[in-house]
Backbone and ligand atoms as CSV (ligand in chain L), in Angstrom:
chain,resi,resn,atom,element,x,y,z
A,1,MET,N,N,0.846,-1.197,0.000
A,1,MET,CA,C,0.000,0.000,0.000
A,1,MET,C,C,0.888,1.256,0.000
A,2,GLU,N,N,0.489,2.217,-0.844
A,2,GLU,CA,C,1.299,3.439,-0.937
A,2,GLU,C,C,1.242,4.233,0.374
A,3,ARG,N,N,2.375,4.784,0.762
A,3,ARG,CA,C,2.395,5.566,2.006
A,3,ARG,C,C,1.584,6.841,1.830
A,4,LYS,N,N,0.848,7.159,2.863
A,4,LYS,CA,C,0.022,8.363,2.793
A,4,LYS,C,C,0.729,9.535,3.472
A,5,LYS,N,N,0.181,10.714,3.218
A,5,LYS,CA,C,0.775,11.927,3.806
A,5,LYS,C,C,-0.239,12.592,4.727
A,6,ILE,N,N,0.249,12.972,5.895
A,6,ILE,CA,C,-0.613,13.632,6.891
A,6,ILE,C,C,-0.034,15.010,7.200
A,7,ALA,N,N,-0.928,15.983,7.362
A,7,ALA,CA,C,-0.519,17.300,7.855
A,7,ALA,C,C,-1.372,17.642,9.067
A,8,THR,N,N,-0.799,18.330,10.017
A,8,THR,CA,C,-1.596,18.863,11.120
A,8,THR,C,C,-1.396,20.367,11.149
A,9,VAL,N,N,-2.488,21.078,11.393
A,9,VAL,CA,C,-2.464,22.537,11.282
A,9,VAL,C,C,-3.111,23.140,12.528
A,10,TRP,N,N,-2.571,24.258,12.946
A,10,TRP,CA,C,-3.056,24.940,14.148
A,10,TRP,C,C,-3.517,26.334,13.746
A,11,LEU,N,N,-4.843,26.511,13.682
A,11,LEU,CA,C,-5.390,27.857,13.417
A,11,LEU,C,C,-5.725,28.492,14.768
A,12,GLY,N,N,-6.959,28.995,14.926
A,12,GLY,CA,C,-7.303,29.667,16.184
A,12,GLY,C,C,-7.703,28.669,17.255
A,13,GLY,N,N,-6.723,28.064,17.874
A,13,GLY,CA,C,-6.951,27.110,18.960
A,13,GLY,C,C,-5.889,27.302,20.020
A,14,CYS,N,N,-5.996,26.515,21.087
A,14,CYS,CA,C,-5.084,26.724,22.226
A,14,CYS,C,C,-3.899,25.773,22.205
A,15,SER,N,N,-3.832,24.897,21.205
A,15,SER,CA,C,-2.823,23.835,21.035
A,15,SER,C,C,-3.163,22.591,21.840
A,16,GLY,N,N,-4.250,22.642,22.623
A,16,GLY,CA,C,-4.640,21.471,23.408
A,16,GLY,C,C,-4.976,20.264,22.545
A,17,CYS,N,N,-5.543,20.494,21.370
A,17,CYS,CA,C,-5.866,19.373,20.477
A,17,CYS,C,C,-4.586,18.724,19.965
A,18,HIS,N,N,-3.581,19.535,19.671
A,18,HIS,CA,C,-2.302,18.958,19.260
A,18,HIS,C,C,-1.640,18.203,20.419
A,19,MET,N,N,-1.793,18.724,21.634
A,19,MET,CA,C,-1.231,18.004,22.787
A,19,MET,C,C,-1.895,16.637,22.917
A,20,SER,N,N,-3.196,16.589,22.661
A,20,SER,CA,C,-3.917,15.322,22.733
A,20,SER,C,C,-3.424,14.363,21.648
A,21,LEU,N,N,-3.150,14.900,20.480
A,21,LEU,CA,C,-2.590,14.082,19.399
A,21,LEU,C,C,-1.264,13.454,19.846
A,22,LEU,N,N,-0.443,14.245,20.535
A,22,LEU,CA,C,0.836,13.697,21.010
A,22,LEU,C,C,0.630,12.609,22.055
A,23,ASP,N,N,-0.529,12.625,22.718
A,23,ASP,CA,C,-0.823,11.615,23.740
A,23,ASP,C,C,-1.072,10.226,23.157
A,24,ILE,N,N,-1.060,10.085,21.856
A,24,ILE,CA,C,-1.170,8.717,21.320
A,24,ILE,C,C,0.109,7.939,21.628
A,25,ASP,N,N,1.121,8.677,22.115
A,25,ASP,CA,C,2.363,8.067,22.619
A,25,ASP,C,C,2.991,7.087,21.620
A,26,GLU,N,N,3.288,5.874,22.108
A,26,GLU,CA,C,4.054,4.945,21.262
A,26,GLU,C,C,3.264,4.453,20.053
A,27,ARG,N,N,1.944,4.688,20.037
A,27,ARG,CA,C,1.151,4.299,18.861
A,27,ARG,C,C,1.535,5.123,17.627
A,28,ILE,N,N,2.284,6.199,17.866
A,28,ILE,CA,C,2.792,6.973,16.728
A,28,ILE,C,C,3.602,6.064,15.791
A,29,LEU,N,N,4.202,4.999,16.363
A,29,LEU,CA,C,4.990,4.072,15.535
A,29,LEU,C,C,4.095,3.344,14.536
A,30,ASP,N,N,2.859,3.010,14.967
A,30,ASP,CA,C,1.909,2.380,14.036
A,30,ASP,C,C,1.541,3.350,12.920
A,31,LEU,N,N,1.404,4.603,13.302
A,31,LEU,CA,C,1.044,5.619,12.299
A,31,LEU,C,C,2.150,5.801,11.268
A,32,VAL,N,N,3.376,5.944,11.772
A,32,VAL,CA,C,4.455,6.260,10.826
A,32,VAL,C,C,4.851,5.056,9.967
A,33,LYS,N,N,4.335,3.861,10.330
A,33,LYS,CA,C,4.530,2.720,9.425
A,33,LYS,C,C,3.712,2.913,8.149
A,34,MET,N,N,2.622,3.656,8.263
A,34,MET,CA,C,1.704,3.783,7.136
A,34,MET,C,C,1.736,5.153,6.472
A,35,ALA,N,N,2.248,6.144,7.195
A,35,ALA,CA,C,2.135,7.517,6.668
A,35,ALA,C,C,3.300,8.382,7.119
A,36,ASP,N,N,3.534,9.424,6.342
A,36,ASP,CA,C,4.531,10.427,6.719
A,36,ASP,C,C,3.808,11.671,7.206
A,37,ILE,N,N,4.261,12.195,8.327
A,37,ILE,CA,C,3.715,13.479,8.784
A,37,ILE,C,C,4.571,14.562,8.135
A,38,VAL,N,N,4.029,15.169,7.097
A,38,VAL,CA,C,4.849,16.044,6.253
A,38,VAL,C,C,4.746,17.508,6.644
A,39,LYS,N,N,3.760,17.807,7.475
A,39,LYS,CA,C,3.611,19.216,7.882
A,39,LYS,C,C,2.903,19.236,9.228
A,40,SER,N,N,3.439,19.990,10.162
A,40,SER,CA,C,2.783,20.182,11.456
A,40,SER,C,C,3.483,21.351,12.126
A,41,PRO,N,N,2.934,21.849,13.237
A,41,PRO,CA,C,3.619,22.955,13.908
A,41,PRO,C,C,5.038,22.599,14.339
A,42,ILE,N,N,5.332,21.275,14.465
A,42,ILE,CA,C,6.698,20.921,14.875
A,42,ILE,C,C,7.528,20.307,13.746
A,43,VAL,N,N,6.947,20.262,12.525
A,43,VAL,CA,C,7.728,19.806,11.370
A,43,VAL,C,C,7.995,21.021,10.492
A,44,ASP,N,N,9.239,21.197,10.149
A,44,ASP,CA,C,9.626,22.391,9.404
A,44,ASP,C,C,9.028,22.370,7.984
A,45,GLY,N,N,9.054,23.471,7.332
A,45,GLY,CA,C,8.565,23.541,5.948
A,45,GLY,C,C,7.468,24.575,5.850
A,46,LYS,N,N,7.678,25.533,4.977
A,46,LYS,CA,C,6.736,26.656,4.920
A,46,LYS,C,C,5.504,26.335,4.076
A,47,ASP,N,N,5.716,25.690,2.921
A,47,ASP,CA,C,4.587,25.464,2.017
A,47,ASP,C,C,3.739,24.304,2.493
A,48,PHE,N,N,2.443,24.392,2.200
A,48,PHE,CA,C,1.557,23.281,2.542
A,48,PHE,C,C,1.533,22.325,1.355
A,49,PRO,N,N,2.005,21.084,1.537
A,49,PRO,CA,C,2.084,20.153,0.400
A,49,PRO,C,C,0.744,19.481,0.148
A,50,ASP,N,N,0.630,18.749,-0.967
A,50,ASP,CA,C,-0.548,17.905,-1.177
A,50,ASP,C,C,-0.526,16.771,-0.166
A,51,VAL,N,N,-1.630,16.571,0.526
A,51,VAL,CA,C,-1.670,15.516,1.551
A,51,VAL,C,C,-2.938,14.688,1.397
A,52,ASP,N,N,-2.902,13.509,2.006
A,52,ASP,CA,C,-4.095,12.664,2.039
A,52,ASP,C,C,-5.028,13.106,3.158
A,53,ILE,N,N,-4.437,13.440,4.307
A,53,ILE,CA,C,-5.249,13.802,5.478
A,53,ILE,C,C,-4.691,15.066,6.114
A,54,ALA,N,N,-5.565,16.037,6.348
A,54,ALA,CA,C,-5.171,17.228,7.117
A,54,ALA,C,C,-6.033,17.293,8.369
A,55,LEU,N,N,-5.374,17.388,9.521
A,55,LEU,CA,C,-6.098,17.599,10.781
A,55,LEU,C,C,-5.963,19.070,11.133
A,56,VAL,N,N,-7.084,19.751,11.302
A,56,VAL,CA,C,-7.023,21.192,11.538
A,56,VAL,C,C,-7.627,21.519,12.894
A,57,GLU,N,N,-6.794,22.061,13.765
A,57,GLU,CA,C,-7.247,22.503,15.087
A,57,GLU,C,C,-7.609,23.982,15.039
A,58,GLY,N,N,-8.706,24.324,15.710
A,58,GLY,CA,C,-9.036,25.733,15.888
A,58,GLY,C,C,-9.938,26.288,14.810
A,59,SER,N,N,-10.435,27.482,15.062
A,59,SER,CA,C,-11.363,28.119,14.135
A,59,SER,C,C,-10.663,29.222,13.356
A,60,VAL,N,N,-11.456,29.903,12.552
A,60,VAL,CA,C,-10.921,30.921,11.637
A,60,VAL,C,C,-11.103,32.293,12.290
A,61,THR,N,N,-10.000,32.953,12.599
A,61,THR,CA,C,-10.083,34.200,13.365
A,61,THR,C,C,-9.644,35.428,12.578
A,62,SER,N,N,-9.111,35.208,11.366
A,62,SER,CA,C,-8.506,36.333,10.637
A,62,SER,C,C,-8.546,36.031,9.137
A,63,ASP,N,N,-8.256,37.035,8.334
A,63,ASP,CA,C,-8.177,36.805,6.883
A,63,ASP,C,C,-7.068,35.808,6.554
A,64,GLU,N,N,-5.981,35.863,7.332
A,64,GLU,CA,C,-4.879,34.912,7.093
A,64,GLU,C,C,-5.364,33.486,7.286
A,65,HIS,N,N,-6.126,33.249,8.352
A,65,HIS,CA,C,-6.683,31.907,8.583
A,65,HIS,C,C,-7.632,31.515,7.452
A,66,TRP,N,N,-8.419,32.484,7.009
A,66,TRP,CA,C,-9.402,32.228,5.938
A,66,TRP,C,C,-8.667,31.727,4.696
A,67,ASN,N,N,-7.612,32.447,4.310
A,67,ASN,CA,C,-6.848,32.056,3.122
A,67,ASN,C,C,-6.137,30.721,3.348
A,68,GLU,N,N,-5.653,30.530,4.558
A,68,GLU,CA,C,-4.909,29.303,4.868
A,68,GLU,C,C,-5.809,28.074,4.760
A,69,ILE,N,N,-7.022,28.156,5.320
A,69,ILE,CA,C,-7.887,26.975,5.298
A,69,ILE,C,C,-8.378,26.690,3.868
A,70,LYS,N,N,-8.563,27.747,3.089
A,70,LYS,CA,C,-8.927,27.536,1.673
A,70,LYS,C,C,-7.805,26.782,0.950
A,71,HIS,N,N,-6.574,27.204,1.218
A,71,HIS,CA,C,-5.407,26.574,0.590
A,71,HIS,C,C,-5.279,25.119,1.048
A,72,ILE,N,N,-5.465,24.897,2.345
A,72,ILE,CA,C,-5.364,23.536,2.895
A,72,ILE,C,C,-6.419,22.640,2.257
A,73,ARG,N,N,-7.641,23.149,2.145
A,73,ARG,CA,C,-8.722,22.355,1.547
A,73,ARG,C,C,-8.369,21.925,0.121
A,74,LYS,N,N,-7.792,22.872,-0.616
A,74,LYS,CA,C,-7.442,22.598,-2.011
A,74,LYS,C,C,-6.390,21.501,-2.115
A,75,HIS,N,N,-5.552,21.367,-1.111
A,75,HIS,CA,C,-4.419,20.441,-1.180
A,75,HIS,C,C,-4.596,19.207,-0.294
A,76,SER,N,N,-5.819,18.985,0.225
A,76,SER,CA,C,-6.039,17.837,1.127
A,76,SER,C,C,-7.187,16.985,0.601
A,77,LYS,N,N,-6.945,15.658,0.549
A,77,LYS,CA,C,-8.046,14.781,0.127
A,77,LYS,C,C,-9.107,14.695,1.225
A,78,ILE,N,N,-8.660,14.566,2.457
A,78,ILE,CA,C,-9.599,14.467,3.591
A,78,ILE,C,C,-9.235,15.546,4.605
A,79,LEU,N,N,-10.235,16.331,4.962
A,79,LEU,CA,C,-9.989,17.386,5.952
A,79,LEU,C,C,-10.734,17.035,7.245
A,80,ILE,N,N,-9.990,16.905,8.334
A,80,ILE,CA,C,-10.574,16.580,9.639
A,80,ILE,C,C,-10.619,17.847,10.484
A,81,ALA,N,N,-11.799,18.161,10.998
A,81,ALA,CA,C,-11.922,19.246,11.978
A,81,ALA,C,C,-11.572,18.652,13.331
A,82,LEU,N,N,-10.437,19.071,13.880
A,82,LEU,CA,C,-9.898,18.484,15.108
A,82,LEU,C,C,-10.333,19.311,16.323
A,83,GLY,N,N,-11.372,18.853,17.005
A,83,GLY,CA,C,-11.782,19.523,18.242
A,83,GLY,C,C,-12.926,20.499,18.074
A,84,ASP,N,N,-13.517,20.851,19.204
A,84,ASP,CA,C,-14.734,21.663,19.201
A,84,ASP,C,C,-14.528,23.078,18.660
A,85,CYS,N,N,-13.344,23.644,18.840
A,85,CYS,CA,C,-13.135,25.006,18.318
A,85,CYS,C,C,-13.240,25.016,16.792
A,86,ALA,N,N,-12.847,23.913,16.162
A,86,ALA,CA,C,-12.856,23.861,14.703
A,86,ALA,C,C,-14.272,23.898,14.142
A,87,VAL,N,N,-15.229,23.299,14.845
A,87,VAL,CA,C,-16.592,23.232,14.285
A,87,VAL,C,C,-17.633,24.046,15.055
A,88,MET,N,N,-17.304,24.464,16.278
A,88,MET,CA,C,-18.291,25.249,17.052
A,88,MET,C,C,-17.715,26.582,17.530
A,89,THR,N,N,-16.499,26.823,17.215
A,89,THR,CA,C,-15.675,27.959,17.658
A,89,THR,C,C,-15.385,27.899,19.168
A,90,ASN,N,N,-16.296,27.349,19.937
A,90,ASN,CA,C,-15.995,26.956,21.324
A,90,ASN,C,C,-15.262,28.069,22.092
A,91,VAL,N,N,-14.110,27.769,22.661
A,91,VAL,CA,C,-13.386,28.750,23.488
A,91,VAL,C,C,-12.918,29.931,22.638
A,92,THR,N,N,-12.415,29.637,21.450
A,92,THR,CA,C,-11.912,30.714,20.582
A,92,THR,C,C,-13.022,31.706,20.248
A,93,GLY,N,N,-14.256,31.191,20.120
A,93,GLY,CA,C,-15.372,32.044,19.726
A,93,GLY,C,C,-16.045,32.769,20.879
A,94,MET,N,N,-15.542,32.615,22.097
A,94,MET,CA,C,-16.190,33.309,23.220
A,94,MET,C,C,-16.164,34.826,23.041
A,95,ARG,N,N,-15.177,35.303,22.305
A,95,ARG,CA,C,-15.112,36.758,22.110
A,95,ARG,C,C,-16.187,37.264,21.156
A,96,ASN,N,N,-16.870,36.341,20.447
A,96,ASN,CA,C,-17.919,36.765,19.517
A,96,ASN,C,C,-19.071,37.487,20.219
A,97,TYR,N,N,-19.181,37.316,21.532
A,97,TYR,CA,C,-20.282,37.957,22.268
A,97,TYR,C,C,-20.002,39.420,22.566
A,98,PHE,N,N,-18.804,39.876,22.230
A,98,PHE,CA,C,-18.421,41.252,22.569
A,98,PHE,C,C,-17.787,41.926,21.355
A,99,PRO,N,N,-17.860,43.261,21.287
A,99,PRO,CA,C,-17.139,43.942,20.199
A,99,PRO,C,C,-15.632,43.678,20.325
A,100,LEU,N,N,-14.981,43.468,19.181
A,100,LEU,CA,C,-13.553,43.121,19.199
A,100,LEU,C,C,-12.731,44.166,19.954
A,101,GLN,N,N,-13.049,45.450,19.741
A,101,GLN,CA,C,-12.240,46.480,20.391
A,101,GLN,C,C,-12.336,46.388,21.916
A,102,ASP,N,N,-13.548,46.052,22.423
A,102,ASP,CA,C,-13.705,45.892,23.882
A,102,ASP,C,C,-12.846,44.740,24.389
A,103,VAL,N,N,-12.800,43.668,23.603
A,103,VAL,CA,C,-12.000,42.500,24.009
A,103,VAL,C,C,-10.523,42.880,24.055
A,104,MET,N,N,-10.062,43.585,23.028
A,104,MET,CA,C,-8.645,43.985,22.983
A,104,MET,C,C,-8.325,44.931,24.132
A,105,ASP,N,N,-9.234,45.887,24.388
A,105,ASP,CA,C,-8.980,46.829,25.486
A,105,ASP,C,C,-8.938,46.106,26.825
A,106,THR,N,N,-9.855,45.132,26.982
A,106,THR,CA,C,-9.882,44.397,28.250
A,106,THR,C,C,-8.593,43.591,28.427
A,107,ALA,N,N,-8.140,42.978,27.330
A,107,ALA,CA,C,-6.948,42.132,27.422
A,107,ALA,C,C,-5.677,42.953,27.658
A,108,TYR,N,N,-5.582,44.091,26.983
A,108,TYR,CA,C,-4.291,44.787,26.985
A,108,TYR,C,C,-4.272,46.092,27.784
A,109,LEU,N,N,-5.436,46.699,28.017
A,109,LEU,CA,C,-5.428,48.004,28.686
A,109,LEU,C,C,-6.083,47.980,30.060
A,110,ASN,N,N,-7.240,47.275,30.142
A,110,ASN,CA,C,-8.044,47.404,31.359
A,110,ASN,C,C,-7.999,46.193,32.273
A,111,ALA,N,N,-7.196,45.207,31.953
A,111,ALA,CA,C,-7.164,44.003,32.789
A,111,ALA,C,C,-6.672,44.360,34.191
A,112,ILE,N,N,-7.208,43.643,35.197
A,112,ILE,CA,C,-6.826,43.909,36.588
A,112,ILE,C,C,-5.323,43.762,36.766
A,113,SER,N,N,-4.758,42.781,36.014
A,113,SER,CA,C,-3.323,42.520,36.155
A,113,SER,C,C,-2.468,43.590,35.477
A,114,ASN,N,N,-3.120,44.481,34.729
A,114,ASN,CA,C,-2.369,45.485,33.983
A,114,ASN,C,C,-1.983,46.630,34.915
A,115,ASP,N,N,-0.747,47.069,34.824
A,115,ASP,CA,C,-0.298,48.151,35.709
A,115,ASP,C,C,-0.503,49.534,35.095
A,116,GLY,N,N,-1.256,49.586,34.011
A,116,GLY,CA,C,-1.514,50.880,33.385
A,116,GLY,C,C,-0.560,51.204,32.266
A,117,GLU,N,N,0.462,50.375,32.082
A,117,GLU,CA,C,1.459,50.619,31.033
A,117,GLU,C,C,1.144,49.852,29.746
A,118,GLY,N,N,0.080,49.051,29.767
A,118,GLY,CA,C,-0.183,48.162,28.636
A,118,GLY,C,C,-0.616,48.899,27.383
A,119,LYS,N,N,-0.366,48.261,26.246
A,119,LYS,CA,C,-0.921,48.768,24.989
A,119,LYS,C,C,-1.152,47.582,24.054
A,120,ALA,N,N,-2.136,47.742,23.179
A,120,ALA,CA,C,-2.465,46.641,22.273
A,120,ALA,C,C,-1.302,46.405,21.315
A,121,PRO,N,N,-0.972,45.127,21.043
A,121,PRO,CA,C,0.149,44.847,20.133
A,121,PRO,C,C,-0.165,45.303,18.721
A,122,ASN,N,N,0.834,45.779,18.042
A,122,ASN,CA,C,0.601,46.305,16.692
A,122,ASN,C,C,1.773,45.969,15.780
A,123,HIS,N,N,2.187,44.710,15.835
A,123,HIS,CA,C,3.333,44.305,15.010
A,123,HIS,C,C,2.815,43.728,13.692
A,124,PRO,N,N,3.445,44.062,12.560
A,124,PRO,CA,C,2.943,43.565,11.272
A,124,PRO,C,C,2.916,42.046,11.176
A,125,ALA,N,N,3.748,41.360,11.957
A,125,ALA,CA,C,3.774,39.890,11.884
A,125,ALA,C,C,2.591,39.260,12.606
A,126,LEU,N,N,1.886,40.040,13.416
A,126,LEU,CA,C,0.764,39.467,14.167
A,126,LEU,C,C,-0.490,39.394,13.295
A,127,LEU,N,N,-1.336,38.382,13.578
A,127,LEU,CA,C,-2.602,38.272,12.853
A,127,LEU,C,C,-3.468,39.481,13.144
A,128,LYS,N,N,-4.155,39.948,12.106
A,128,LYS,CA,C,-5.127,41.019,12.311
A,128,LYS,C,C,-6.482,40.338,12.507
A,129,LEU,N,N,-6.999,40.371,13.715
A,129,LEU,CA,C,-8.201,39.598,14.021
A,129,LEU,C,C,-9.427,40.157,13.319
A,130,ASN,N,N,-10.273,39.255,12.810
A,130,ASN,CA,C,-11.565,39.663,12.269
A,130,ASN,C,C,-12.546,39.894,13.414
A,131,ASP,N,N,-13.628,40.597,13.102
A,131,ASP,CA,C,-14.613,40.898,14.144
A,131,ASP,C,C,-15.165,39.630,14.772
A,132,LYS,N,N,-15.437,38.626,13.921
A,132,LYS,CA,C,-16.040,37.395,14.429
A,132,LYS,C,C,-15.176,36.186,14.104
A,133,VAL,N,N,-15.149,35.266,15.030
A,133,VAL,CA,C,-14.518,33.955,14.813
A,133,VAL,C,C,-15.546,33.063,14.123
A,134,VAL,N,N,-15.122,32.314,13.103
A,134,VAL,CA,C,-16.068,31.408,12.434
A,134,VAL,C,C,-15.493,29.996,12.387
A,135,PRO,N,N,-16.385,28.983,12.400
A,135,PRO,CA,C,-15.909,27.599,12.325
A,135,PRO,C,C,-15.472,27.243,10.913
A,136,LEU,N,N,-14.696,26.179,10.796
A,136,LEU,CA,C,-14.143,25.786,9.494
A,136,LEU,C,C,-15.213,25.596,8.437
A,137,GLN,N,N,-16.328,24.945,8.842
A,137,GLN,CA,C,-17.315,24.568,7.818
A,137,GLN,C,C,-18.047,25.774,7.235
A,138,GLU,N,N,-17.840,26.963,7.807
A,138,GLU,CA,C,-18.401,28.163,7.162
A,138,GLU,C,C,-17.504,28.637,6.018
A,139,VAL,N,N,-16.314,28.079,5.933
A,139,VAL,CA,C,-15.371,28.519,4.895
A,139,VAL,C,C,-15.090,27.411,3.884
A,140,VAL,N,N,-14.990,26.181,4.371
A,140,VAL,CA,C,-14.657,25.050,3.484
A,140,VAL,C,C,-15.495,23.836,3.868
A,141,ASN,N,N,-15.493,22.823,3.011
A,141,ASN,CA,C,-16.134,21.557,3.358
A,141,ASN,C,C,-15.246,20.774,4.317
A,142,VAL,N,N,-15.875,20.220,5.325
A,142,VAL,CA,C,-15.161,19.381,6.300
A,142,VAL,C,C,-15.613,17.939,6.070
A,143,ASP,N,N,-14.667,17.008,6.055
A,143,ASP,CA,C,-15.011,15.605,5.790
A,143,ASP,C,C,-15.295,14.814,7.058
A,144,VAL,N,N,-14.511,15.063,8.087
A,144,VAL,CA,C,-14.652,14.297,9.329
A,144,VAL,C,C,-14.579,15.271,10.503
A,145,VAL,N,N,-15.484,15.082,11.460
A,145,VAL,CA,C,-15.460,15.919,12.669
A,145,VAL,C,C,-14.991,15.050,13.838
A,146,LEU,N,N,-13.977,15.544,14.524
A,146,LEU,CA,C,-13.477,14.852,15.708
A,146,LEU,C,C,-13.834,15.718,16.914
A,147,PRO,N,N,-14.960,15.438,17.585
A,147,PRO,CA,C,-15.414,16.334,18.644
A,147,PRO,C,C,-14.615,16.176,19.934
A,148,GLY,N,N,-14.753,17.174,20.798
A,148,GLY,CA,C,-14.100,17.114,22.103
A,148,GLY,C,C,-13.236,18.337,22.326
A,149,CYS,N,N,-12.999,18.617,23.570
A,149,CYS,CA,C,-12.175,19.779,23.934
A,149,CYS,C,C,-11.191,19.355,25.027
A,150,PRO,N,N,-10.117,18.709,24.581
A,150,PRO,CA,C,-9.814,18.264,23.225
A,150,PRO,C,C,-10.393,16.876,22.963
A,151,PRO,N,N,-10.400,16.426,21.697
A,151,PRO,CA,C,-10.716,15.024,21.439
A,151,PRO,C,C,-9.658,14.159,22.121
A,152,ASP,N,N,-10.060,12.987,22.632
A,152,ASP,CA,C,-9.030,12.201,23.329
A,152,ASP,C,C,-8.140,11.456,22.334
A,153,ALA,N,N,-6.986,11.070,22.845
A,153,ALA,CA,C,-5.959,10.459,21.985
A,153,ALA,C,C,-6.465,9.169,21.347
A,154,ASP,N,N,-7.257,8.376,22.094
A,154,ASP,CA,C,-7.750,7.107,21.533
A,154,ASP,C,C,-8.612,7.372,20.302
A,155,THR,N,N,-9.447,8.399,20.392
A,155,THR,CA,C,-10.337,8.715,19.270
A,155,THR,C,C,-9.534,9.214,18.072
A,156,ILE,N,N,-8.575,10.068,18.332
A,156,ILE,CA,C,-7.748,10.588,17.228
A,156,ILE,C,C,-7.029,9.428,16.542
A,157,PHE,N,N,-6.466,8.539,17.346
A,157,PHE,CA,C,-5.720,7.415,16.780
A,157,PHE,C,C,-6.648,6.517,15.967
A,158,TYR,N,N,-7.816,6.214,16.534
A,158,TYR,CA,C,-8.775,5.345,15.822
A,158,TYR,C,C,-9.145,5.953,14.462
A,159,VAL,N,N,-9.491,7.225,14.468
A,159,VAL,CA,C,-9.935,7.877,13.222
A,159,VAL,C,C,-8.806,7.870,12.186
A,160,LEU,N,N,-7.609,8.191,12.624
A,160,LEU,CA,C,-6.488,8.215,11.676
A,160,LEU,C,C,-6.233,6.829,11.097
A,161,MET,N,N,-6.260,5.800,11.946
A,161,MET,CA,C,-5.982,4.443,11.443
A,161,MET,C,C,-7.077,3.981,10.480
A,162,GLU,N,N,-8.323,4.317,10.775
A,162,GLU,CA,C,-9.400,3.940,9.854
A,162,GLU,C,C,-9.193,4.620,8.499
A,163,LEU,N,N,-8.917,5.889,8.523
A,163,LEU,CA,C,-8.748,6.609,7.260
A,163,LEU,C,C,-7.521,6.114,6.494
A,164,LEU,N,N,-6.461,5.830,7.222
A,164,LEU,CA,C,-5.255,5.329,6.547
A,164,LEU,C,C,-5.505,3.969,5.909
A,165,ASN,N,N,-6.445,3.228,6.467
A,165,ASN,CA,C,-6.802,1.923,5.896
A,165,ASN,C,C,-7.997,2.024,4.945
A,166,ASP,N,N,-8.277,3.248,4.510
A,166,ASP,CA,C,-9.358,3.505,3.547
A,166,ASP,C,C,-10.725,3.052,4.046
A,167,ARG,N,N,-10.919,3.161,5.369
A,167,ARG,CA,C,-12.237,2.865,5.938
A,167,ARG,C,C,-12.830,4.157,6.481
A,168,GLN,N,N,-14.153,4.193,6.525
A,168,GLN,CA,C,-14.837,5.367,7.066
A,168,GLN,C,C,-14.939,5.209,8.592
A,169,PRO,N,N,-14.363,6.125,9.375
A,169,PRO,CA,C,-14.443,5.963,10.834
A,169,PRO,C,C,-15.868,6.115,11.358
A,170,ASN,N,N,-16.171,5.339,12.379
A,170,ASN,CA,C,-17.477,5.397,13.021
A,170,ASN,C,C,-17.219,5.639,14.508
A,171,LEU,N,N,-17.502,6.867,14.960
A,171,LEU,CA,C,-17.087,7.228,16.321
A,171,LEU,C,C,-17.745,6.370,17.388
A,172,SER,N,N,-18.896,5.777,17.099
A,172,SER,CA,C,-19.517,4.929,18.127
A,172,SER,C,C,-18.663,3.679,18.367
A,173,GLU,N,N,-17.811,3.325,17.386
A,173,GLU,CA,C,-16.906,2.187,17.577
A,173,GLU,C,C,-15.885,2.481,18.675
A,174,VAL,N,N,-15.477,3.754,18.792
A,174,VAL,CA,C,-14.483,4.104,19.812
A,174,VAL,C,C,-15.056,3.839,21.193
A,175,LYS,N,N,-16.316,4.216,21.397
A,175,LYS,CA,C,-16.940,3.988,22.703
A,175,LYS,C,C,-16.967,2.492,23.010
A,176,LYS,N,N,-17.301,1.696,21.977
A,176,LYS,CA,C,-17.345,0.237,22.191
A,176,LYS,C,C,-15.958,-0.276,22.563
A,177,LEU,N,N,-14.928,0.226,21.835
A,177,LEU,CA,C,-13.570,-0.246,22.108
A,177,LEU,C,C,-13.141,0.118,23.531
A,178,LYS,N,N,-13.600,1.303,23.979
A,178,LYS,CA,C,-13.156,1.780,25.294
A,178,LYS,C,C,-13.967,1.198,26.437
A,179,TYR,N,N,-15.272,1.069,26.204
A,179,TYR,CA,C,-16.136,0.715,27.326
A,179,TYR,C,C,-16.778,-0.660,27.173
A,180,GLY,N,N,-16.485,-1.347,26.056
A,180,GLY,CA,C,-16.988,-2.709,25.893
A,180,GLY,C,C,-18.433,-2.755,25.465
L,1,SF4,S1,S,-11.139,22.334,21.257
L,1,SF4,FE1,FE,-10.386,22.745,23.346
L,1,SF4,S2,S,-8.320,21.896,23.364
L,1,SF4,FE2,FE,-8.903,22.143,21.185
L,1,SF4,S3,S,-8.176,24.184,20.594
L,1,SF4,FE3,FE,-10.267,24.435,21.319
L,1,SF4,S4,S,-10.066,24.976,23.503
L,1,SF4,FE4,FE,-8.127,24.092,22.853
């Protein structure tokens, strides 16, 4: 069987979903027997290559994210929404209840921990946040949803192995495997 290519991507999330992915521990050896992880926050390389599976953590918070997820979709056969922020905006989307400027002022100017010297960051390398956070499926088609905050390592591993073996994952199978 031809080796497949996997990418993992971190948009507007807290990295907790990626930490959960790392919790598959030694089972990573089973994964790398079948696939190469060609792009991730810890694998170097600027361009997003053509991949079989892309796992995307987090929601879309900026125009940069919008363009990035469009590009990822174009270059991925299967796109997995990794975690609740990806499909419900969840924690990342909590700021949607308030005007963006109020959120920025609260974070950088008016926070209790602020000594009065704070100012909002304004570096060109930083993302320019959009008014609203949106989930992936408002921008691109999502093939598989991996729910949870974060999804647990067993579920991530199960879904990846099913897809690598050209099977459609059935999340109710994970519960059976875990709880009998
Ligand atoms: S789903 Fe939870 S763990 Fe994953 S990025 Fe969002 S807040 Fe973090």
